[in-house]
Biopython code that builds the backbone (N, CA, C, O; Angstrom):
import numpy as np
from Bio.PDB.StructureBuilder import StructureBuilder

atoms = [
    (1, "MET", "N", (3.946, -16.538, 6.441)),
    (1, "MET", "CA", (3.308, -17.192, 7.553)),
    (1, "MET", "C", (4.365, -17.754, 8.553)),
    (1, "MET", "O", (4.204, -17.654, 9.770)),
    (2, "ARG", "N", (5.425, -18.334, 8.005)),
    (2, "ARG", "CA", (6.490, -18.785, 8.883)),
    (2, "ARG", "C", (7.028, -17.865, 9.790)),
    (2, "ARG", "O", (7.262, -18.182, 10.956)),
    (3, "HIS", "N", (7.263, -16.627, 9.291)),
    (3, "HIS", "CA", (7.825, -15.548, 10.045)),
    (3, "HIS", "C", (6.904, -15.234, 11.244)),
    (3, "HIS", "O", (7.392, -15.025, 12.355)),
    (4, "SER", "N", (5.625, -15.201, 11.030)),
    (4, "SER", "CA", (4.666, -14.795, 12.100)),
    (4, "SER", "C", (4.643, -15.973, 13.082)),
    (4, "SER", "O", (4.487, -15.722, 14.277)),
    (5, "LEU", "N", (4.775, -17.146, 12.697)),
    (5, "LEU", "CA", (4.808, -18.251, 13.621)),
    (5, "LEU", "C", (6.009, -18.221, 14.528)),
    (5, "LEU", "O", (5.848, -18.327, 15.744)),
    (6, "VAL", "N", (7.161, -18.087, 14.019)),
    (6, "VAL", "CA", (8.374, -17.906, 14.798)),
    (6, "VAL", "C", (8.299, -16.671, 15.669)),
    (6, "VAL", "O", (8.754, -16.674, 16.813)),
    (7, "SER", "N", (7.735, -15.640, 15.134)),
    (7, "SER", "CA", (7.624, -14.371, 15.969)),
    (7, "SER", "C", (6.744, -14.660, 17.155)),
    (7, "SER", "O", (7.009, -14.146, 18.241)),
    (8, "ARG", "N", (5.665, -15.493, 16.993)),
    (8, "ARG", "CA", (4.816, -15.821, 18.106)),
    (8, "ARG", "C", (5.489, -16.710, 19.119)),
    (8, "ARG", "O", (5.258, -16.596, 20.323)),
    (9, "LEU", "N", (6.327, -17.598, 18.616)),
    (9, "LEU", "CA", (7.086, -18.460, 19.598)),
    (9, "LEU", "C", (8.009, -17.574, 20.413)),
    (9, "LEU", "O", (8.126, -17.773, 21.622)),
    (10, "ILE", "N", (8.653, -16.626, 19.809)),
    (10, "ILE", "CA", (9.633, -15.768, 20.448)),
    (10, "ILE", "C", (8.851, -14.957, 21.463)),
    (10, "ILE", "O", (9.293, -14.846, 22.607)),
    (11, "GLN", "N", (7.665, -14.363, 21.087)),
    (11, "GLN", "CA", (6.919, -13.555, 21.929)),
    (11, "GLN", "C", (6.469, -14.313, 23.184)),
    (11, "GLN", "O", (6.500, -13.765, 24.286)),
    (12, "ARG", "N", (6.036, -15.613, 23.008)),
    (12, "ARG", "CA", (5.582, -16.420, 24.120)),
    (12, "ARG", "C", (6.744, -16.724, 25.001)),
    (12, "ARG", "O", (6.590, -16.719, 26.222)),
    (13, "ARG", "N", (7.933, -16.997, 24.440)),
    (13, "ARG", "CA", (9.128, -17.234, 25.293)),
    (13, "ARG", "C", (9.431, -16.033, 26.190)),
    (13, "ARG", "O", (9.751, -16.161, 27.372)),
    (14, "HIS", "N", (9.314, -14.877, 25.571)),
    (14, "HIS", "CA", (9.603, -13.637, 26.331)),
    (14, "HIS", "C", (8.474, -13.428, 27.413)),
    (14, "HIS", "O", (8.793, -12.980, 28.514)),
    (15, "GLU", "N", (7.184, -13.736, 27.133)),
    (15, "GLU", "CA", (6.109, -13.611, 28.071)),
    (15, "GLU", "C", (6.366, -14.488, 29.251)),
    (15, "GLU", "O", (6.054, -14.128, 30.386)),
    (16, "LEU", "N", (6.905, -15.585, 29.007)),
    (16, "LEU", "CA", (7.219, -16.564, 30.128)),
    (16, "LEU", "C", (8.514, -16.184, 30.919)),
    (16, "LEU", "O", (8.806, -16.688, 32.004)),
    (17, "GLY", "N", (9.266, -15.234, 30.257)),
    (17, "GLY", "CA", (10.592, -14.781, 30.942)),
    (17, "GLY", "C", (11.628, -15.855, 30.807)),
    (17, "GLY", "O", (12.498, -15.991, 31.667)),
    (18, "TRP", "N", (11.555, -16.636, 29.726)),
    (18, "TRP", "CA", (12.481, -17.759, 29.509)),
    (18, "TRP", "C", (13.600, -17.248, 28.599)),
    (18, "TRP", "O", (13.355, -16.415, 27.727)),
    (19, "THR", "N", (14.769, -17.720, 28.787)),
    (19, "THR", "CA", (15.890, -17.562, 27.922)),
    (19, "THR", "C", (15.862, -18.682, 26.844)),
    (19, "THR", "O", (15.113, -19.656, 26.918)),
    (20, "GLN", "N", (16.700, -18.467, 25.887)),
    (20, "GLN", "CA", (16.773, -19.541, 24.879)),
    (20, "GLN", "C", (17.331, -20.768, 25.518)),
    (20, "GLN", "O", (16.965, -21.882, 25.143)),
    (21, "GLU", "N", (18.168, -20.606, 26.431)),
    (21, "GLU", "CA", (18.702, -21.815, 27.191)),
    (21, "GLU", "C", (17.661, -22.569, 27.983)),
    (21, "GLU", "O", (17.674, -23.798, 28.038)),
    (22, "LYS", "N", (16.784, -21.846, 28.581)),
    (22, "LYS", "CA", (15.625, -22.503, 29.325)),
    (22, "LYS", "C", (14.741, -23.203, 28.302)),
    (22, "LYS", "O", (14.378, -24.360, 28.513)),
    (23, "LEU", "N", (14.415, -22.605, 27.301)),
    (23, "LEU", "CA", (13.590, -23.236, 26.195)),
    (23, "LEU", "C", (14.300, -24.532, 25.686)),
    (23, "LEU", "O", (13.683, -25.572, 25.454)),
    (24, "ALA", "N", (15.577, -24.389, 25.540)),
    (24, "ALA", "CA", (16.363, -25.599, 25.013)),
    (24, "ALA", "C", (16.240, -26.717, 25.965)),
    (24, "ALA", "O", (16.044, -27.859, 25.551)),
    (25, "GLU", "N", (16.348, -26.434, 27.276)),
    (25, "GLU", "CA", (16.300, -27.429, 28.349)),
    (25, "GLU", "C", (14.898, -28.130, 28.334)),
    (25, "GLU", "O", (14.758, -29.338, 28.525)),
    (26, "ARG", "N", (13.895, -27.272, 28.093)),
    (26, "ARG", "CA", (12.508, -27.822, 28.083)),
    (26, "ARG", "C", (12.198, -28.655, 26.889)),
    (26, "ARG", "O", (11.351, -29.547, 26.947)),
    (27, "THR", "N", (12.892, -28.373, 25.768)),
    (27, "THR", "CA", (12.634, -29.098, 24.494)),
    (27, "THR", "C", (13.587, -30.248, 24.261)),
    (27, "THR", "O", (13.258, -31.173, 23.518)),
    (28, "GLY", "N", (14.707, -30.220, 24.846)),
    (28, "GLY", "CA", (15.777, -31.131, 24.506)),
    (28, "GLY", "C", (16.647, -30.698, 23.355)),
    (28, "GLY", "O", (17.557, -31.437, 22.979)),
    (29, "PHE", "N", (16.426, -29.587, 22.800)),
    (29, "PHE", "CA", (17.178, -29.062, 21.749)),
    (29, "PHE", "C", (18.372, -28.316, 22.312)),
    (29, "PHE", "O", (18.396, -27.987, 23.498)),
    (30, "GLN", "N", (19.358, -28.048, 21.482)),
    (30, "GLN", "CA", (20.490, -27.260, 21.928)),
    (30, "GLN", "C", (20.158, -25.715, 21.787)),
    (30, "GLN", "O", (19.448, -25.311, 20.866)),
    (31, "GLN", "N", (20.661, -24.934, 22.668)),
    (31, "GLN", "CA", (20.354, -23.452, 22.628)),
    (31, "GLN", "C", (20.739, -22.897, 21.286)),
    (31, "GLN", "O", (20.051, -22.016, 20.771)),
    (32, "SER", "N", (21.836, -23.388, 20.684)),
    (32, "SER", "CA", (22.227, -22.827, 19.362)),
    (32, "SER", "C", (21.123, -23.169, 18.314)),
    (32, "SER", "O", (20.878, -22.379, 17.402)),
    (33, "ALA", "N", (20.504, -24.271, 18.438)),
    (33, "ALA", "CA", (19.314, -24.600, 17.456)),
    (33, "ALA", "C", (18.210, -23.659, 17.694)),
    (33, "ALA", "O", (17.628, -23.173, 16.724)),
    (34, "ILE", "N", (17.856, -23.348, 18.940)),
    (34, "ILE", "CA", (16.846, -22.448, 19.215)),
    (34, "ILE", "C", (17.217, -21.041, 18.587)),
    (34, "ILE", "O", (16.375, -20.406, 17.952)),
    (35, "ALA", "N", (18.423, -20.606, 18.773)),
    (35, "ALA", "CA", (18.850, -19.360, 18.287)),
    (35, "ALA", "C", (18.819, -19.318, 16.665)),
    (35, "ALA", "O", (18.511, -18.291, 16.062)),
    (36, "ARG", "N", (19.138, -20.423, 16.074)),
    (36, "ARG", "CA", (19.111, -20.392, 14.570)),
    (36, "ARG", "C", (17.678, -20.352, 14.162)),
    (36, "ARG", "O", (17.357, -19.659, 13.197)),
    (37, "ILE", "N", (16.754, -21.073, 14.853)),
    (37, "ILE", "CA", (15.372, -21.043, 14.444)),
    (37, "ILE", "C", (14.794, -19.560, 14.589)),
    (37, "ILE", "O", (14.122, -19.037, 13.700)),
    (38, "GLU", "N", (15.109, -18.949, 15.762)),
    (38, "GLU", "CA", (14.569, -17.718, 16.022)),
    (38, "GLU", "C", (15.180, -16.567, 15.119)),
    (38, "GLU", "O", (14.542, -15.532, 14.923)),
    (39, "SER", "N", (16.289, -16.756, 14.639)),
    (39, "SER", "CA", (16.893, -15.822, 13.700)),
    (39, "SER", "C", (16.724, -16.164, 12.238)),
    (39, "SER", "O", (17.283, -15.493, 11.371)),
    (40, "ALA", "N", (15.960, -17.197, 11.960)),
    (40, "ALA", "CA", (15.654, -17.699, 10.606)),
    (40, "ALA", "C", (16.893, -18.058, 9.831)),
    (40, "ALA", "O", (16.941, -17.853, 8.618)),
    (41, "ARG", "N", (17.932, -18.607, 10.519)),
    (41, "ARG", "CA", (19.062, -19.094, 9.833)),
    (41, "ARG", "C", (18.783, -20.589, 9.437)),
    (41, "ARG", "O", (19.483, -21.120, 8.575)),
    (42, "ILE", "N", (17.864, -21.206, 9.999)),
    (42, "ILE", "CA", (17.471, -22.524, 9.606)),
    (42, "ILE", "C", (15.979, -22.655, 9.522)),
    (42, "ILE", "O", (15.256, -21.960, 10.236)),
    (43, "ILE", "N", (15.501, -23.521, 8.676)),
    (43, "ILE", "CA", (14.051, -23.744, 8.603)),
    (43, "ILE", "C", (13.734, -25.047, 9.311)),
    (43, "ILE", "O", (14.088, -26.120, 8.822)),
    (44, "PRO", "N", (13.067, -24.968, 10.464)),
    (44, "PRO", "CA", (12.805, -26.165, 11.277)),
    (44, "PRO", "C", (11.717, -27.013, 10.678)),
    (44, "PRO", "O", (10.845, -26.535, 9.953)),
    (45, "LYS", "N", (11.793, -28.283, 11.002)),
    (45, "LYS", "CA", (10.762, -29.281, 10.635)),
    (45, "LYS", "C", (9.538, -28.917, 11.452)),
    (45, "LYS", "O", (9.603, -28.251, 12.485)),
    (46, "VAL", "N", (8.409, -29.395, 10.924)),
    (46, "VAL", "CA", (7.057, -29.094, 11.571)),
    (46, "VAL", "C", (7.110, -29.765, 12.984)),
    (46, "VAL", "O", (6.605, -29.158, 13.928)),
    (47, "ASP", "N", (7.678, -30.946, 13.172)),
    (47, "ASP", "CA", (7.671, -31.586, 14.466)),
    (47, "ASP", "C", (8.557, -30.782, 15.494)),
    (47, "ASP", "O", (8.323, -30.805, 16.702)),
    (48, "THR", "N", (9.580, -30.078, 14.935)),
    (48, "THR", "CA", (10.407, -29.321, 15.780)),
    (48, "THR", "C", (9.590, -28.161, 16.273)),
    (48, "THR", "O", (9.662, -27.866, 17.466)),
    (49, "ILE", "N", (8.822, -27.481, 15.464)),
    (49, "ILE", "CA", (7.989, -26.336, 15.818)),
    (49, "ILE", "C", (6.934, -26.770, 16.766)),
    (49, "ILE", "O", (6.565, -26.035, 17.682)),
    (50, "GLN", "N", (6.432, -27.977, 16.556)),
    (50, "GLN", "CA", (5.358, -28.522, 17.542)),
    (50, "GLN", "C", (5.964, -28.779, 18.868)),
    (50, "GLN", "O", (5.321, -28.516, 19.884)),
    (51, "THR", "N", (7.192, -29.288, 18.929)),
    (51, "THR", "CA", (7.825, -29.469, 20.224)),
    (51, "THR", "C", (8.053, -28.167, 21.029)),
    (51, "THR", "O", (7.811, -28.064, 22.231)),
    (52, "ILE", "N", (8.548, -27.173, 20.231)),
    (52, "ILE", "CA", (8.730, -25.874, 20.896)),
    (52, "ILE", "C", (7.434, -25.260, 21.319)),
    (52, "ILE", "O", (7.325, -24.776, 22.445)),
    (53, "ALA", "N", (6.411, -25.258, 20.433)),
    (53, "ALA", "CA", (5.136, -24.703, 20.871)),
    (53, "ALA", "C", (4.549, -25.396, 22.139)),
    (53, "ALA", "O", (4.011, -24.747, 23.037)),
    (54, "LYS", "N", (4.682, -26.739, 22.160)),
    (54, "LYS", "CA", (4.156, -27.461, 23.330)),
    (54, "LYS", "C", (4.896, -27.063, 24.561)),
    (54, "LYS", "O", (4.286, -26.889, 25.616)),
    (55, "ALA", "N", (6.209, -26.911, 24.467)),
    (55, "ALA", "CA", (7.025, -26.529, 25.702)),
    (55, "ALA", "C", (6.583, -25.132, 26.137)),
    (55, "ALA", "O", (6.609, -24.837, 27.332)),
    (56, "LEU", "N", (6.180, -24.266, 25.207)),
    (56, "LEU", "CA", (5.799, -22.918, 25.513)),
    (56, "LEU", "C", (4.302, -22.865, 25.978)),
    (56, "LEU", "O", (3.784, -21.804, 26.327)),
    (57, "GLY", "N", (3.662, -24.006, 25.967)),
    (57, "GLY", "CA", (2.177, -23.990, 26.322)),
    (57, "GLY", "C", (1.251, -23.521, 25.206)),
    (57, "GLY", "O", (0.117, -23.107, 25.446)),
    (58, "LEU", "N", (1.770, -23.597, 23.969)),
    (58, "LEU", "CA", (0.950, -23.215, 22.821)),
    (58, "LEU", "C", (0.455, -24.384, 22.104)),
    (58, "LEU", "O", (1.123, -25.417, 22.120)),
    (59, "LYS", "N", (-0.662, -24.320, 21.472)),
    (59, "LYS", "CA", (-1.206, -25.453, 20.677)),
    (59, "LYS", "C", (-1.041, -25.085, 19.262)),
    (59, "LYS", "O", (-1.488, -24.028, 18.817)),
    (60, "LEU", "N", (-0.388, -25.964, 18.536)),
    (60, "LEU", "CA", (-0.157, -25.778, 17.139)),
    (60, "LEU", "C", (-0.963, -26.875, 16.399)),
    (60, "LEU", "O", (-0.736, -28.068, 16.598)),
    (61, "GLU", "N", (-1.883, -26.447, 15.565)),
    (61, "GLU", "CA", (-2.702, -27.476, 14.880)),
    (61, "GLU", "C", (-2.463, -27.288, 13.387)),
    (61, "GLU", "O", (-2.642, -26.198, 12.843)),
    (62, "LEU", "N", (-2.065, -28.342, 12.761)),
    (62, "LEU", "CA", (-1.913, -28.393, 11.293)),
    (62, "LEU", "C", (-3.040, -29.157, 10.709)),
    (62, "LEU", "O", (-3.171, -30.347, 10.999)),
    (63, "VAL", "N", (-3.877, -28.552, 9.895)),
    (63, "VAL", "CA", (-5.016, -29.154, 9.375)),
    (63, "VAL", "C", (-4.658, -29.987, 8.070)),
    (63, "VAL", "O", (-5.160, -31.100, 7.915)),
    (64, "THR", "N", (-3.817, -29.464, 7.161)),
    (64, "THR", "CA", (-3.487, -30.240, 6.046)),
    (64, "THR", "C", (-1.981, -30.208, 5.787)),
    (64, "THR", "O", (-1.258, -29.411, 6.386)),
    (65, "ASN", "N", (-1.537, -31.040, 4.933)),
    (65, "ASN", "CA", (-0.144, -31.043, 4.532)),
    (65, "ASN", "C", (0.256, -29.797, 3.831)),
    (65, "ASN", "O", (1.405, -29.369, 3.943)),
    (66, "GLU", "N", (-0.672, -29.175, 3.089)),
    (66, "GLU", "CA", (-0.386, -27.857, 2.431)),
    (66, "GLU", "C", (-0.115, -26.766, 3.430)),
    (66, "GLU", "O", (0.789, -25.950, 3.256)),
    (67, "GLU", "N", (-0.918, -26.761, 4.491)),
    (67, "GLU", "CA", (-0.754, -25.745, 5.547)),
    (67, "GLU", "C", (0.618, -25.989, 6.232)),
    (67, "GLU", "O", (1.364, -25.045, 6.490)),
    (68, "ALA", "N", (0.926, -27.238, 6.512)),
    (68, "ALA", "CA", (2.252, -27.555, 7.075)),
    (68, "ALA", "C", (3.372, -27.095, 6.208)),
    (68, "ALA", "O", (4.369, -26.569, 6.703)),
    (69, "ALA", "N", (3.236, -27.275, 4.951)),
    (69, "ALA", "CA", (4.330, -26.877, 4.016)),
    (69, "ALA", "C", (4.402, -25.359, 4.047)),
    (69, "ALA", "O", (5.520, -24.850, 3.966)),
    (70, "ALA", "N", (3.370, -24.612, 4.152)),
    (70, "ALA", "CA", (3.393, -23.170, 4.215)),
    (70, "ALA", "C", (4.133, -22.642, 5.412)),
    (70, "ALA", "O", (4.646, -21.523, 5.390)),
    (71, "LEU", "N", (4.194, -23.467, 6.496)),
    (71, "LEU", "CA", (4.898, -23.013, 7.691)),
    (71, "LEU", "C", (6.358, -23.054, 7.553)),
    (71, "LEU", "O", (7.062, -22.338, 8.265)),
    (72, "VAL", "N", (6.866, -23.869, 6.660)),
    (72, "VAL", "CA", (8.340, -24.073, 6.548)),
    (72, "VAL", "C", (8.937, -23.496, 5.378)),
    (72, "VAL", "O", (10.148, -23.605, 5.184)),
]
sb = StructureBuilder()
sb.init_structure("model")
sb.init_model(0)
sb.init_chain("A")
sb.init_seg("    ")
for serial, (resi, resn, name, xyz) in enumerate(atoms, 1):
    if name == "N":
        sb.init_residue(resn, " ", resi, " ")
    sb.init_atom(name, np.array(xyz, "f"), 0.0, 1.0, " ", f" {name:<3s}", serial, name[0])
structure = sb.get_structure()
């Protein structure tokens, strides 16, 4: 599930024509952090994913802690 979520975030970033740098500016994260998340070199916290999703105009809803744990 985590892989599909990150893939969706990457897809949305591409749809918007944004670079990792632009997404970093919109989220307040460093571009290198965005790159590590997108390449699965780090496992981001749920609040990090929520921040990225919000910047991309996506709504991320977590219904339970179990579902949240499945994302990371």
